[in-house]
C-alpha positions as CSV (number, residue, x, y, z in Angstrom):
1,M,-53.4,23.3,2.3
2,V,-51.4,23.0,5.5
3,D,-52.7,21.2,8.5
4,L,-52.5,21.6,12.0
5,G,-52.8,17.8,12.1
6,I,-49.3,17.3,11.1
7,F,-48.1,19.5,14.5
8,I,-50.7,18.5,16.9
9,T,-50.9,15.4,16.2
10,S,-53.7,15.2,19.2
11,R,-57.3,15.8,18.0
12,V,-57.5,17.4,21.6
13,K,-55.2,19.4,22.4
14,R,-55.3,21.4,18.7
15,K,-59.0,21.3,19.3
16,V,-57.9,23.5,22.2
17,V,-55.2,25.4,20.9
18,V,-56.9,26.9,18.1
19,F,-59.6,27.4,21.1
20,F,-57.9,29.1,23.2
21,T,-55.7,30.8,20.6
22,T,-58.9,32.2,18.9
23,Y,-60.1,33.4,21.9
24,P,-57.6,34.7,23.9
25,A,-59.7,36.3,26.6
26,I,-62.1,33.5,27.3
27,K,-62.3,31.0,30.3
28,M,-64.1,27.6,30.2
29,H,-64.1,25.1,32.6
30,S,-63.9,21.6,31.2
31,R,-67.7,20.4,30.6
32,G,-68.1,23.6,29.3
33,L,-65.4,23.7,26.7
34,A,-65.9,19.8,25.8
35,K,-69.3,20.8,24.5
36,L,-68.6,23.3,22.8
37,I,-65.6,21.7,20.9
38,K,-67.8,18.1,21.1
39,E,-64.6,15.6,22.8
40,D,-65.1,14.1,26.3
41,P,-65.0,15.5,29.0
42,G,-62.4,13.0,30.7
43,N,-59.6,13.7,27.6
44,L,-59.9,17.2,27.4
45,Q,-59.1,17.3,31.3
46,R,-56.2,15.0,30.3
47,E,-55.4,17.4,27.8
48,L,-56.2,20.8,30.1
49,S,-53.8,19.2,32.4
50,R,-51.1,19.2,30.3
51,L,-51.0,23.0,28.3
52,E,-52.0,23.7,31.5
53,K,-48.1,21.7,33.1
54,E,-46.6,23.3,30.5
55,G,-47.5,26.8,30.6
56,F,-50.0,27.5,27.6
57,L,-52.7,27.6,29.7
58,K,-53.9,28.8,33.0
59,K,-55.8,27.4,35.5
60,E,-58.5,29.5,37.9
61,K,-60.3,28.5,41.0
62,K,-63.5,29.6,40.9
63,K,-66.0,28.6,43.7
64,N,-66.1,25.0,43.9
65,T,-64.5,24.4,40.1
66,F,-61.5,26.0,37.7
67,V,-61.4,27.2,34.8
68,F,-59.0,27.7,32.0
69,Y,-57.7,30.6,30.1
70,A,-54.7,31.5,27.4
71,N,-51.2,32.7,29.0
72,T,-50.6,35.1,26.7
73,D,-47.5,35.1,28.3
74,F,-46.8,31.7,27.0
75,I,-43.7,32.2,24.9
76,L,-45.0,30.2,22.2
77,F,-48.7,31.4,22.3
78,K,-47.9,34.5,19.3
79,E,-46.8,32.3,17.0
80,L,-49.2,29.6,17.8
81,Q,-51.6,32.7,16.8
82,S,-50.4,33.6,14.0
83,I,-50.0,29.9,13.0
84,V,-53.9,29.5,13.6
85,M,-55.4,32.3,11.9
86,K,-53.0,31.7,8.9
87,V,-54.3,28.3,8.1
88,R,-57.6,29.7,8.8
89,A,-57.7,31.8,6.7
90,Q,-55.8,29.5,4.3
91,Q,-59.0,27.2,5.1
92,T,-61.4,30.0,4.1
93,A,-59.7,31.3,0.9
94,S,-59.9,27.6,-0.2
95,R,-63.2,27.3,0.5
96,N,-63.7,30.3,-1.2
97,V,-61.9,29.1,-4.5
98,N,-63.8,25.8,-4.6
99,L,-67.5,27.5,-4.0
100,L,-67.0,29.9,-6.8
101,S,-65.7,26.7,-9.2
102,H,-68.6,25.3,-8.1
103,S,-71.2,28.2,-9.0
104,S,-69.3,28.7,-12.1
105,D,-70.0,25.1,-13.4
106,K,-73.6,25.4,-13.3
């Protein structure tokens, strides 16, 4: 089974990439995203800044805070989205096979 950890070594960055490629239309504040993906806000903020600097994310000022969202025009966005979908499909298929094999053992 392929794991995204091979390609994206930072656990926090991997979660951010998976979230924003899965839900590209959502705009999130860093604290809300930290709560959602269960990561430390400080570490998350650092990864969000790096991904924004690289062009994967965009940042927009809302009142007195910033929200982050996917830059769907990023040169690798569609490829990353495709990889995430393929890995998720493989994980789902693997889980289904495991469930079927366990249910047939009973």
